[in-house]
C-alpha positions in Angstrom: -1.3 63.1 18.6 -0.2 64.0 15.1 1.5 61.2 13.3 3.6 62.7 10.5 5.5 59.5 9.6 2.8 57.1 8.7 3.2 54.7 5.8 0.5 56.6 3.9 2.7 59.7 3.9 6.2 58.3 3.5 7.3 54.8 2.6 9.9 52.9 4.6 12.7 53.4 1.9 12.1 57.2 2.0 12.4 57.2 5.8 15.6 55.2 5.8 17.0 57.5 3.2 16.4 60.5 5.5 17.9 58.6 8.4 21.1 57.8 6.5 21.4 61.5 5.6 20.9 62.5 9.3 23.6 60.1 10.3 26.1 61.6 7.9 27.0 65.1 8.9 28.9 65.7 5.6 25.5 65.5 3.8 23.3 68.6 4.2 19.6 68.1 4.7 17.2 70.2 2.6 14.4 72.2 4.3 11.8 69.6 3.7 13.9 66.9 5.4 14.7 69.1 8.3 11.0 70.0 8.8 10.1 66.3 8.7 12.6 65.4 11.4 11.4 68.4 13.5 7.8 67.4 13.1 8.6 63.8 13.8 10.5 64.2 17.0 10.0 67.7 18.3 6.4 68.8 17.5 3.7 68.0 20.1 0.2 69.4 20.7 -0.5 71.9 23.5 -1.6 70.4 26.8 -5.3 69.4 27.0 -7.5 68.2 29.8 -6.1 65.2 31.6 -6.9 63.0 34.5 -3.5 61.8 35.7 0.3 62.2 35.0 2.6 59.4 34.0 6.3 60.1 34.2 8.5 57.5 32.4 11.8 56.6 34.0 15.0 57.9 32.6 18.7 58.5 33.3 18.2 62.2 34.3 15.8 63.9 36.8 14.3 66.5 34.5 11.3 64.2 33.6 10.5 64.0 37.3 10.8 67.8 37.8 8.4 68.5 34.9 5.9 66.0 36.2 6.0 67.4 39.7 5.4 71.0 38.5 2.4 69.8 36.5 1.0 67.8 39.4 1.3 70.9 41.7 -0.1 73.2 39.1 -3.1 71.1 38.2 -3.6 69.2 41.5 -3.4 65.8 39.8 -2.1 62.5 40.9 1.2 61.4 39.4 2.6 57.9 38.6 6.4 57.5 38.6 7.4 54.5 36.5 10.9 52.9 36.3 12.5 50.0 38.1 16.0 50.4 36.6 18.7 51.0 39.1 20.5 54.3 38.4 24.0 54.7 39.7 23.7 58.5 39.8 20.5 58.3 41.8 21.8 55.3 43.9 18.3 53.8 43.7 15.7 53.0 41.0 14.3 55.8 38.9 10.8 55.6 40.4 12.0 55.6 44.0 14.3 58.6 43.3 11.4 60.5 41.5 9.1 59.8 44.4 11.6 61.3 46.9 12.0 64.4 44.7 8.2 64.8 44.7 8.0 64.6 48.4 10.9 67.0 48.8 9.1 69.5 46.6 5.9 69.5 48.7 3.7 67.1 46.7 1.1 65.4 48.8 2.0 61.8 49.4 -1.6 60.8 48.5 -1.0 62.2 45.0 2.0 60.0 44.4 1.9 56.5 42.9 4.8 54.4 41.9 5.6 51.4 39.6 9.1 50.0 40.5 9.3 46.9 38.3 9.7 48.1 34.7 13.0 48.0 32.9 11.9 49.3 29.5 9.3 51.5 27.8 6.8 48.7 27.2 6.9 47.7 30.8 6.5 51.3 31.9 3.1 51.3 30.3 2.2 47.7 31.0 2.5 48.1 34.7 1.6 51.8 35.1 -1.6 51.6 33.0 -2.7 48.7 35.1 -2.3 50.9 38.2 -4.1 53.8 36.6 -7.0 51.6 35.4 -7.6 50.5 39.1 -7.5 54.0 40.7 -9.3 56.3 38.1 -13.0 55.5 38.2 -13.8 56.9 34.8 -14.9 55.5 31.5 -12.4 57.3 29.3 -9.1 58.2 31.0 -6.8 60.9 29.7 -3.1 60.4 30.7 -0.5 63.0 30.4 2.8 61.2 29.5 6.0 63.0 30.4 9.3 62.0 28.8 12.1 63.5 26.6 10.9 64.9 23.3 13.0 62.5 21.3 11.7 59.5 23.3 8.0 60.6 23.4 7.0 59.6 19.8 8.1 56.0 20.3 6.8 55.9 23.8 3.3 56.9 22.8 3.4 54.3 20.0 4.3 51.6 22.5 1.8 52.8 25.1 -1.0 52.8 22.5 -0.2 49.1 21.7 -0.5 48.3 25.4 -3.9 50.1 25.5 -5.1 48.1 22.5 -3.9 44.8 23.8 -5.6 45.3 27.2 -8.7 47.0 25.6 -8.4 50.0 27.9 -10.5 53.1 27.3 -7.5 55.5 27.6 -5.9 58.3 25.6 -2.2 59.2 25.9 -1.3 62.9 25.7 2.4 63.5 25.1 4.2 66.2 27.1 8.0 66.8 26.5 10.1 67.3 29.6 12.8 69.3 27.7 12.9 72.4 25.5 11.6 71.3 22.1 12.3 74.7 20.5 15.9 74.5 21.5 16.2 71.0 20.2 14.7 72.0 16.8 17.4 74.7 16.5 20.4 72.8 17.8 20.1 69.1 16.7 21.8 69.6 13.4 24.8 71.3 14.8 26.3 68.3 16.6 27.1 65.0 15.1 26.3 63.1 18.4 22.8 64.6 18.4 22.3 63.6 14.7 23.3 60.0 15.5 21.0 59.9 18.5 18.1 61.2 16.4 18.8 58.7 13.6 18.9 55.9 16.1 15.6 56.9 17.6 14.0 57.3 14.2 15.1 53.7 13.4 13.5 52.4 16.6 10.2 54.0 15.7 10.2 52.7 12.2 10.9 49.3 13.5 7.8 49.6 15.7 5.7 50.8 12.8 6.7 48.0 10.4 5.6 45.0 12.4 2.7 43.9 10.1 3.6 40.2 10.0 3.9 40.0 13.7 0.6 41.9 14.1 -1.1 39.5 11.7 0.0 36.5 13.8 -1.0 38.2 17.0 -4.5 38.9 15.6 -4.9 35.2 14.7 -3.7 34.1 18.1 -5.9 36.6 19.9 -9.0 35.4 18.0 -8.2 31.8 18.7 -7.7 32.4 22.4 -11.0 34.2 22.7 -12.7 31.3 20.8 -11.2 28.8 23.2 -12.3 30.9 26.1 -15.9 30.7 24.9 -15.5 26.9 24.7 -14.4 27.0 28.4 -11.0 25.5 27.6 -9.6 27.6 30.4 -11.0 30.3 32.7 -8.6 32.9 31.3 -5.1 33.2 29.8 -2.3 35.5 28.8 -0.5 34.9 25.6 2.2 36.4 23.3 3.7 36.4 19.9 7.4 37.1 20.1 10.2 37.7 17.6 13.8 38.7 18.3 12.8 42.4 18.5 9.2 42.7 19.7 6.6 41.0 21.9 2.8 41.5 21.3 0.9 40.3 24.4 -2.8 39.7 25.0 -5.2 38.7 27.8 -8.6 37.1 28.0 -11.1 35.8 30.5 -10.7 35.7 34.3 -7.7 35.2 36.5 -9.9 33.4 39.0 -13.4 31.9 39.2 -13.3 31.6 43.0 -13.7 34.5 43.6 -14.4 36.0 40.2 -11.4 38.2 39.2 -10.8 39.7 35.8 -7.5 38.7 34.2 -4.7 41.1 33.4 -1.3 40.9 31.7 0.6 40.9 35.0 -1.1 37.7 36.3 1.5 35.3 37.7 0.8 31.7 36.4 2.0 28.5 37.9 4.4 27.5 35.1 4.5 23.9 36.2 7.1 22.0 34.0 8.1 25.1 32.1 10.3 25.5 35.3 12.4 22.7 33.8 13.4 24.7 30.7 13.2 28.3 31.9 15.1 27.7 35.2 16.8 24.3 35.5 18.0 23.7 31.9 19.1 27.4 31.5 21.1 27.4 34.8 22.7 24.1 33.9 24.0 25.5 30.6 25.2 28.7 32.4 27.1 26.5 34.8 28.7 24.5 32.0 29.6 27.8 30.2 31.2 29.1 33.4 33.1 25.8 34.0 31.3 24.9 37.2 30.1 21.5 35.8 30.4 19.3 32.7 27.5 17.7 30.9 29.3 14.3 31.1 29.7 14.5 34.9 28.2 11.5 36.7 25.5 12.4 39.2 27.4 10.7 42.0 30.1 13.4 41.8 27.6 15.9 43.4 25.0 13.6 45.1 26.8 10.9 47.1 23.5 9.1 47.9 22.8 8.5 44.2 25.7 6.5 42.7 23.8 5.8 39.4 25.5 5.3 36.1 24.1 8.4 34.3 25.2 11.9 33.7 23.9 15.5 33.9 23.3 15.3 30.1 21.2 12.1 30.6 19.0 14.0 33.0 18.5 16.8 30.5 17.7 14.3 27.8 15.3 12.3 29.9 17.3 9.1 29.4 18.6 8.6 32.9 16.7 5.4 33.7 14.6 7.1 36.3 10.8 6.8 36.7 8.6 9.7 35.5 7.6 10.8 39.0 8.5 10.2 42.7 6.2 7.7 44.5 3.7 10.3 45.7 0.6 8.1 45.8 0.4 8.4 49.6 2.4 11.6 50.0 0.9 13.9 52.7 3.9 15.4 54.4 7.5 16.6 54.1 8.6 13.4 55.7 6.8 11.4 53.0 8.6 13.5 50.3 12.0 12.9 51.9 11.3 9.1 52.0 10.3 9.1 48.4 13.5 11.0 47.5 15.6 8.5 49.4 14.0 5.5 47.7 14.7 6.6 44.1 15.6 3.6 42.0 16.4 3.0 38.3 13.4 1.9 36.3 15.4 1.0 33.1 18.9 0.9 31.8 20.3 4.5 31.4 20.4 5.6 27.8 18.4 2.6 26.6 15.4 4.7 26.0 13.9 8.2 26.6 11.2 8.6 29.3 10.1 12.0 30.4 11.1 12.3 34.1 10.2 14.9 36.7 12.4 12.9 39.1 15.4 13.5 37.0 14.9 17.3 37.1 14.4 17.2 40.9 17.9 15.6 41.1 19.3 18.1 38.6 18.0 21.0 40.8 19.7 19.4 43.8 23.0 19.2 41.9 22.8 22.9 41.0 22.2 23.7 44.7 25.4 21.8 45.6 27.4 23.6 42.9 26.2 27.1 43.7 25.8 26.6 47.5 22.4 28.3 47.3 18.8 27.3 47.2 17.4 26.9 43.7 15.2 30.0 43.9 18.3 32.0 44.9 20.2 30.6 42.0 17.4 31.3 39.6 17.2 34.9 40.7 21.0 35.4 40.2 21.4 33.4 37.0 18.1 33.8 35.2 15.8 36.4 36.5 18.2 39.3 37.1 20.3 39.0 33.9 17.1 38.7 31.8 15.3 41.5 33.5 12.5 39.1 34.7 11.6 41.2 37.7 8.3 39.4 38.5 9.4 35.8 38.0 9.5 34.0 41.4 9.0 30.8 43.4 7.2 32.8 46.1 4.4 34.8 44.4 2.2 37.5 45.7 -1.0 35.6 46.2 -3.1 38.5 44.9 -1.3 38.4 41.6 -1.2 34.6 41.2 -3.8 32.8 39.3 -5.4 30.0 41.4 -5.2 26.4 40.2 -7.1 23.5 41.6 -9.7 23.2 44.3 -8.5 20.1 46.2 -9.7 18.0 49.1 -6.6 18.2 51.2 -5.3 21.7 50.4 -8.5 23.6 49.5 -8.1 26.1 46.7 -4.5 26.2 45.7 -3.3 29.8 45.1 0.1 31.3 45.3 1.6 27.8 46.1 2.9 25.2 43.7 0.1 23.0 42.3 2.3 19.9 42.0 1.8 17.6 45.1 5.4 16.4 45.4 6.8 19.9 45.1 4.3 21.2 47.7 5.3 18.6 50.3 9.0 19.2 49.6 8.6 22.6 51.2 11.4 24.0 49.0 12.0 25.0 45.3 12.6 22.1 43.0 14.1 21.7 39.6 11.0 20.3 37.9 8.1 22.7 38.9 7.4 25.7 41.1 8.1 28.8 39.0 5.5 31.5 38.8 5.8 34.0 35.9 3.8 36.6 34.0 3.6 36.8 30.2 6.1 39.7 29.9 8.9 38.0 31.8 8.3 34.8 29.8 8.6 36.8 26.6 12.0 38.1 27.7 13.2 34.5 28.1 12.0 33.5 24.6 13.5 36.6 23.1 16.9 35.7 24.6 16.7 32.4 22.8 15.6 34.0 19.5 18.6 36.4 19.8 21.0 33.4 20.1 21.7 34.1 23.8 22.4 37.8 23.4 20.8 40.4 25.7 21.3 44.1 24.7 24.6 43.3 22.9 26.0 41.2 25.8 26.3 37.4 25.8 24.1 35.6 28.3 24.5 32.2 26.7 27.0 31.6 24.0 25.4 30.6 20.7 26.8 27.1 20.9 24.6 26.4 23.9 21.5 27.9 22.2 22.4 25.6 19.3 22.3 22.6 21.7 18.7 23.4 22.6 17.7 23.0 18.9 19.8 19.9 18.3 17.8 16.6 18.0 19.6 14.1 20.3 17.1 11.3 21.1 13.5 10.3 20.5 11.0 9.5 23.2 8.7 6.5 23.2 6.2 8.5 21.0 8.8 9.1 18.4 9.2 12.8 19.2 12.6 14.4 19.2 14.3 15.8 22.3 17.3 18.1 22.9 18.7 19.3 26.2 15.5 19.9 28.2 13.2 20.6 25.2 11.1 18.8 22.7 12.4 19.4 19.1 10.7 19.7 15.8 7.0 18.9 15.1 4.9 17.1 17.7 1.4 17.0 19.2 2.0 20.4 20.8 3.3 22.3 17.7 1.4 20.6 14.9 3.1 20.2 11.6 3.4 23.8 10.3 6.4 24.8 12.4 9.9 24.5 11.0 12.3 21.6 11.9 14.3 24.1 14.0 11.5 24.4 16.6 11.6 23.7 20.4 8.6 23.4 22.7 7.5 22.5 26.2 4.3 22.5 28.2 3.3 22.7 31.8 0.5 20.6 33.4 -1.3 23.6 34.7 -2.0 25.0 31.2 1.2 26.7 30.1 3.3 26.2 26.9 6.2 27.7 24.9 6.9 27.1 21.2 10.0 28.7 19.7 10.5 28.5 15.9 14.1 29.5 15.2 13.9 29.5 11.4 10.9 31.7 11.4 12.1 33.9 14.2 8.9 33.3 16.1 7.8 32.5 19.7 4.3 31.6 20.8 3.6 31.6 24.6 0.4 30.5 26.3 -0.1 30.9 30.0 -3.4 29.6 31.5 -4.7 27.9 34.6 -6.7 25.2 32.8 -6.8 23.1 36.0 -8.9 25.8 37.8 -11.0 24.7 39.5 -10.4 21.1 38.4 -7.8 19.1 36.5 -10.7 17.2 34.9 -10.8 20.0 32.3 -8.4 18.5 29.8 -9.7 20.4 26.7 -6.6 22.5 26.3 -4.4 19.4 25.8 -6.1 18.6 22.5 -6.3 22.2 21.5 -2.6 23.2 21.7 -1.9 22.1 18.2 -4.9 24.1 16.9 -3.6 27.2 18.6 -0.2 27.0 16.9 -1.8 26.1 13.6 -4.0 29.2 13.7 -0.9 31.4 14.0 0.8 29.8 11.0 -2.3 29.8 8.8 -1.5 31.4 5.4 1.6 32.9 6.7 5.0 32.3 5.1 7.8 34.1 7.0 11.5 33.4 7.2 14.2 34.5 9.6 15.8 37.8 8.7 
């Protein structure tokens, strides 16, 4: 595909100058500028040989009609991508497109569908994974159908996904609208000029991500190095800022049986459940006036009349032991007994001791407040608002990375690894979430955007500020905020800024969010597969973060 707007041809300042002129209908464009815009957004090569058609989801149906005509004409399979609900269609884009294809006589065997994506990156992330599995060919040519204005950016995004997954694929753009008409008409209407300027700005943003790319290359290299050292069987990972996520994958999803890893692998997040689900829901409940941080636990749980608050639970200073007594836990009855026998281990607020038990109780409080199970609350309060369509407490076993090979449970896969949580037979507030790297990146981006999602407020900034506010120090001297570790510690190393929060999960997961440097680093792995005796990652986490920060000096925009 011809790329007229490369940095070799025009610098960023020149591009922004043209965009500003396009925005202002009182300023005429000269012929050179008009030709550049036309070449940039409305000039595409003629159709070439291709193996399969990919139709990207959109608000109107003409993309689907174009793809259907091509599938009928060339007798090719077609993938409809788009999980966004469309009020006009009264269903998701992909489901509507599928029905159109059937109505127009397309053979059902020709039709494939991806119904999870909510943006262009996900369109490619999930669709290319499907295509890779069904097209048995070394080099796959994919005809990508979308609006002409959207295609340039779409191909750029798709090529990034191909590069990150090391696919042998080529994307061939095919506009679903009349590019000749667009070339002639776009300047006549101010609305069209604004839309074009906005799209050009988005593409330029994608093009100028050098610093993020540098960090990702360092992270990618380090992860492959650790893979060779058998630190984990495989992993997915991401570098995230407030605008973009760059994701990578290495190794195997499973060793028993051997399965190659992919970006859509669902990992047992272990204690990252505490921050992604329980802490976040708690702050949402405070924001909505459902609870207060200084509420005593006994207000919600009559059986636990302890002198500590919801805030104490979040700060790990409640006086509770780190874990339930699960030394001889082998059944749900054993779990219930352990829950009933919870006792204080020290005076509340006298010190800070990390406690899974505290977050189990916090999850129970949330269930009382919302009158729903924790997984239902998570879906309504976290997953749906953030577009985390694959995050779940009940994963598809074929997508879940296995964890440990145990004596009592065999190979644990698609079930929570934590013994107490397993015998609870219900979602808990401390562990149990399964998530892929893309959904985890969305969560981190929400925090880097101060609680904003697409110009709407998910969490008010004051609650995001609380996550970064040092409140107490644990017995190792590390800072803690509501739910998170703060500042520099044995996870982050000493190169991150003071406005950094972090957390890990026992299974091999971690999140580091550096607010000052507008940077998130996510590692998802199953280092406990097939045995928890592999503890190499624990000492390597700091090295991973250090590798990203090496010789890089960036500041928040």
